[in-house]
N, C-alpha and C positions, 0 to 999 in steps of 0.2 A: 476122870474123863476114860471110858474104856478106849483101847484102840480103835474100834472101828466107829464109835461117836467120833473121834478125833477124825479119822479118815473123811467121813462125810461132813466136816465141820470143815476141813480143808478143800475139798472138793468144792464145796458151796463158795467157799469163799474167792474164787478168784487165784489166791497167792501160789497155785502151783498150776502147769500149763499140762501136765500130762499125769497118766497114772505113773509112770516110774519114777516121776519127779513126787508125787505123791507119796510112793512106796519110802524113797529117799529120806523125803521129811520126816517121815511119819520113826525109819529107824535112828534118824539123825539124833531127834528129840527122845531117845530113850524106851519108846513103844515095843514090846516083845511080842514075837510070834507075828511078824507084819505079813510073812509070804503066806504064810498059814493060813492066816485070817482070811486075808485077801485073793487067796485061791480060787473060790469057785467061781465060773465063768458068768454066770448072772451078777454076783457081786463086783466083779473086775466091770462088766458092761454098766453097771448104772453107775458107778463112780466115775467111769470113762465119759458119761455122757454127762452127769454133772459136771464136769472140769470143764468139757467144750463149751456147755451153756455158761458157765459163769464164765469164762476165757469170752466169748462174744461178746458177752454186756460188758464186761471189761474195754474188751477193742473198740465197741462201739461209743462209750461212754469217752474214751481217750478222744478217736475221732470227733465227735462235738466238740470237746473241748479245743483240739485244734485249728477247728474249722471256727470257731468264736471269735 
């Protein structure tokens, strides 16, 4: 899996809460050229939006579990 593919997978998963955590996770997994590949503003914005959406969904699910 390429670095970009992994970035999108992590952003969708909800395993990272922010773009900076996403970059750190990729680097810790041994992905190369993370900063250069994720530098374009449009790409960063898309990944940030995906992280936000995944985290909102995870938070809502947690609240539903706690209320049950």
